N, C-alpha and C positions, 0 to 999 in steps of 0.2 A: 503494498499500500505505499502511496505517497503521504509526506508528512502532513498534506492539507485535507486529507480525507479524514475526517473526525479525529483530527489529531490530538486534541486534549483529552479525549476519553479513550481512544484506541490502546494505549500501551497499559492501561491500568483497570480494563474491566475485566469481569471473572469470565472464565472460558466456559460457554454454554455448548448444548448440543448443536445449536446452529453454527457455531464457530468451527465445531469438529467436522461438521458436514462440509463447510466451505472449504476446509483445508484438504479434506479427502477429495473434493471435486477439482480442486487446483492440481493434487498430485496426479489425478487421473488425465488432466490436460498437459502433462508433461511429456508424455509418450508420442512417437509420429504418428500413431493413430489418429491422434487429435486433429492434424492438419487437414486431411479430407474432410472432416466434419465441420471444422472451422470455414472451409472454401465453401462448402455446400451452404452453410447457414448464411454466408456472405451473399452467395449468388441467389438463393431463392427467398431470403427474408431481408436481410439488413440493406442492400442496396436497392431492391424495388420498393421497399417501404420507405427509405430515404427518398427516392425519386418522387413518390407520391406527397410526402411530407413536403420537400421543397416547392412542389406544385402548389400546395395548400397554402404555403406562406406567401405566395405570389398572387393568389387569387383574390384575396380580400373578401372572401366570404361568396363569391361568385360561382356557382357550380359549374356553369359553361367555361368559364375562363379556367378553372380547375381541370377540366377534362381536356381542353386544348393544350395546357401547359404539361400535362402528365407525361404523354398524351393517352388518352383512353377514347377508343372508337366504338365500343360496344353500345347500340341504342338501347339496350334492355337494362343499362345499368341503373342501380336505385339512387336516384337523385335526392330522394329525401333523406336516405341514410348518409350520403355523401355530404349534404348540408350539416347534419348532425355533427359529423366529424369535424367539419370545417371551423364549426363554432368553438368544439373542444380544443383544437389546435390554437386558434386565434385566442381563447381564453388563457391558455397556457402561455403563449407568447407575450401577451399585453402583460400578463403578472410578472413574468421573467423580467421584461423591459423596464418595469416600474422598480423592481428590485435592483437592477441593474443602475438605475439612476441614484437610489439610495447609497448603494455600495461606492459608486464613483463619488458622490459628494462626501462619503465618509472617509475612504481610503485616501484620497486626494486632496482632503482639506487642508486649507492653510491654517485651521486652528488645532489645538491640541485635542486629540481623541484619547479616551482611555482605551485599554487593551480589551476590556470586555465588549465596547462597541464595536472595535474593529474585528473581532471573533464573531460577534453576532451577524455583523453585515455580510461578512464572507461566508458564513455558513447558510445565511438566507439566500445568497446570490448562487451558490452551487446548488443548494436544493431546488430552487426554482427554475435554473437552467437544465438541471437533469429531468425535472418533469416535463418542461418545454420539448426537450430533445426525444424523451421517452414517448411523447405523443405520437411518434410513428406508428404506434401500436394500433391507434384507431382506424388505419386503413388496412388491415389484416384482411378483411372482407373482399377488398378489391384486388389483393394480390393474386396473379395467376402466372402462368409460365411465360406469358408474353408481355409481362410488366416490363418497360424499359429499365435498366441498371443505371443508365447515366445519359445524359446528353452527349451525343457525338456526332463529330463532322471532320472532314480531312480538309487540310489547307492546300490550295495549289502550289505547285513548285515556284511558280512566278511570284506569288505573294510572298512565300518564305524568303525567297532570293533578294526581292525588295527589302525585306525587313532585317534580314540577318546575313545577307550575302557578304557584305563588307567586313564583318567579323572573321568569315573564313578566308576570303581573298587575302585580308592584310594582317591575318593572325593576330587580330586584337584580342585583349582580354574580355572575357564576358561581362565583367562588371568592376568598375575601380572603387577606390576609397571615396566616399562622399566628402565633397568640399564645399562649404564648411560642413562640420560634422552637426546634424540636428540637435538641439537641445533635448537631454533626456529628462523627464520627469520621474519622481521616485516618490512612491506611496509611503504613507505610514507604515511601520513595520509591526506585524502581529508577533507577538513575544511567547514563545514557546519554551519548555525547559531546556531542549536541546538544539532548537533550531528556529530562526526567525524567519519570516516570510514577508516579502515585498513585491511590489510589482512595479515594471518600468514602462514607459510609454514614450513615443517620439513620432514624428511624421516620418512615413516611410521615405527614404531616398528614391525609390524607384518611381519614375513617372508613369509606369504602367499601373502599379498599385494605387497610388494617389490616397492613402488611407493612414491610419494610425498603426504603427506596429506596436506590439505588446509583448511582454515576456514576464515570468513568474521566477522570482530569486528564491532560493532557499540557502541560509548562511548558517553553517554550525557554530553553535555558542561556544565561546570560550577558545576560539582558533584565530588568533591574530594573522591577518594576511594570508589568508586560507588559498589554496590552490582553486582555480576556476575553470568549470567545465560547462561550455555552451552546448547544451543537449537537445537536438531535434527530435520530433516525434515522427511517427509513421503517417502515411497519407490516409486520409479520412479518420485519423485518431484525434481527438478532441478533448485532451486531458483536462481543460478547464471547465468542461461543461457536462462531465458525467461523473457520478459517484462510482467508487469501488474499482476503477480501472487500475491496473497494475503497471508498475514501472519501477526503476532502479534508483530513484531519487533517495528513498530512505537510507539505503545501504550506502551510497555514495556521501550523503552528509555525514553518517556515523563514521565514515572514513576520513572525514575532515575536509571535503570537497565542497565548495560552494557552488551550486547548481543554477545556471541561467537555462531556463527553459521558453524558449521563444515560441509563439504562436506562428505556424507556418502561414504564408501568404494563401489566401482564400480558404481558411479554416477558421472555425469558430467565429469570433466576433467580426472576422475579415471576409466571411462567406459572403458573396455577392447575392443579391436579392433574387430569389427565385432557384437557388442552387442549394445543394448540402455541402457540408464542408469536404474539401478536397476534390469535388465534382469537377469544379472548373479547369483544375489542373489537366485532366485527362480528357476534357471537353474537344480541344482543337489540337489536332497533330500537325506538325511537331512543335508549334510556336507557344502553346500554352505552358508546356514544361520548361522551354528556354526562358520565357519571362517568369516564371515562378522561382526557377533557381538563380536567376539573376537578381531578383528582388531580395531573395533570402540571404544572397552573399553580401549584398550592400548592408542590408541590416545586421548581420553577423559582425561586420566591419564596426558599425556602430556599437554593438554590445561588447565587441572586444576592446574598443577605445574605454568605454565605461569600466569595464573589469580592470584593466591595467591603472585607471585612475584611482580606483577604490580598494586595491590590493596590489602588494608587492609580490605575491605568489605568483607562480607559473600559470599558463593559460592553456587549455585543450579544446578542440572541436570534437564533438561525436553526435551519436544518435543511433536511432534504431531504424532500419529499413530507409524510407525518404529521408529521414533525418541523417541517417549514416551517409548516404550518398550526397547530402547536402554538406556534411563536413567535409567528404573528400574534395568536393567541387570548391568549397571555400578554401580549403587547405591549398588546392592547386592554384587558385587565384591570388592567395595571400603570398606568393612567391615574388610578387610585384609590389607588395604593400611595404610600407615603413615597417622597420625590424619590430617596433614595439606592438604592432598589431598582429603580427604573426604568432600562430600557435605554437607551443612547446611539445605537445602530444596529441595523439588521436584515440578516441574509443570508439568504435565501430561494432555495431551488432547487426548481423543479417544484411551484409552489403555485397555489392558485386562491382566488377571492374569497370562496365561501361553499361549506360542507360539502353542502349540499342538491344543489347542481349536480354535485358530484363523486359522490354516491351515486346521483342519477338518469341522469347521463350519463356516468360513468366506467366505463370498460372493465373495470377490476378489480373494484369494486363489483357490476357486473352478473354476473360469475363467481359471487359469493357470494349476492347477493341474490335475492328474489322480488318485484318491484315489484307483480305482480298480486295477491299474498296481502296485501301491505301495504295497498293499496287496498282490498281486500274488508273489510279491519277499519277502514276509516275514515280511512287515512293517504292523503288526497290532498295535492298538492304545498303548498297553502297551510297546511294543518294541521300538516304535518311541518315546514315552514319557522318556524312559530312556535317550536318547540324547538330545532331545529339552527341558528337564528340566534344562539342563545345563544353559539355558538362562531364566530361570525363577526367579523372585523376592522369598525371603525367607518368613517365617511366620511372622517375624517382619521388619519394615522398617529401612532402613538405617538412616534415620533421625527422629527426633521426629514427631509424627503424625501431631501435631499442625502446623507444617512447611511444610506440603503437601498440594497442591491444585490441585484439579481433575476436569475435564471436560469431561462429558460422554453424549452420546446420548441414550436414552432409546430405539430408534428403530435402533440402530446400529448392523449392520448384517455382518459388515467386521471384526472389533475387537470386539466381541460378547459382549453386554451390560452387561449380567448376570455376565460375567468372570470379568469384569472390577469392578463392585459392590461389588462382592464377596471379592476382593482384598481390596477395602477400608474398608468394614466391619471386616475384618481380621486384618487389620493395625490399627483400630480404629480411621480413619480419622474423625474429628468432622464434624457434618452436615453442619456448617457454610463454610466448605472448600471443600464442594461437590457441583458442579453445574452440576444438572442432567436435561436435556432439552429433550423435545419431539421432537427429531432430529434423523438422521442418521448419518452415518460415514463422508459422504461429506457437509451435510448441518450444522454441528457442527462448522467448521471452517469459513463457510460463516457468520454464526449467530455472531460469535465473531467479525466481522468487525462493527457490530451495537450494540452488548451488550458485553462491555468490562469489566464488573463486575469481572468475574474470573481473568482477569489481572490485575485489581486495587487491588484485595483481595490478590494476590501473591506478588505485590510491596509493599504493607503496610506491609505483614509479613517480607519480606526480609529487608526491611528499618528499622524495629525495632530491627533486630537482632545485 
């Protein structure tokens, strides 16, 4: 569990039958048999319901607008029941938005706010966001095998060349360091016995995003100048909006690491109207991915600048899945940054060597994508590689190989295992820093809940730097 999930009562409550049931469920999810189940659930439930939920958020109570946005073409659909579902979703959204306003006024107030009020505002925010996000369930009666999983379209090669061709022709960096750096606002700190929590926000340097970038900061108590890890999340994973999601933050903080967890472009509060979190990244091939990574890299440069200004400890980039790919890409781009902004280490979980292999061979992108349509528009592997290689790490790492820790699943078919292993070989990452488990993409993170050896290894490296 992350420290922000019921953190004030979690460590001290009595163990109940429900707790043991939850632990047993998590342990059963650590084997490779869990991965096909997870993939099936995403395909048949999570993504279809998310698409319907996103359409509902754009409909403003208009049933016909919802049907067109979904889209749903069945003339026999129960319109009365749809209207009832729209009411429930909009009720949850309005309640969440009202709570967000209170949270923002409290956490970013210029006045002194006591810790109790800060805790209460955060608990209320997360609870209402969870209810709003879980409102996807109200559309279960509409889910069929034909329900779209995501909006999808393929960009023409001519449009892509006009937008990004100069980067390829001139071998320009994907994204540079923002000049000047935007001002970073820092929230009040929620005080816990072992960790303090704050939020950062600043105008995204990306012209494409043109929004506010945010990040959640977890700082270990009693550790002066802690090492810092900028830690990215996976695609469609929105840790700020759900209760009970698993991640590695608690173990990292216990190891003396300050964790900055940015909200990725087009996720959470940054999700465009009419989309669900992460959907925009996969909507337009190939430009959406390039835009998202470019924005994230610029934002990580801002976070790196803030981290260096607020601690003399070492800095690392890392993440899981999409977050790990972002960390690799940011590390590659940082080779051209001022030295103080460059990372000293990398912590990569379920990553691959290049995005093209993930798109062509990855099980998750195959759920969304239409390779035949892309090929029909001239996007063969060689042509796509010219653009997507802008996001790939180079032949040598951005940090010493001894400062890289990697966790891979040998049965990972989302970010293909062979690709990730090849990258480690190319970079010369020591065997002691490689954790290769007989797991898939989804069972690796659940295994990390019980086997924290990779986290401890990373913490030991960072604390020695």
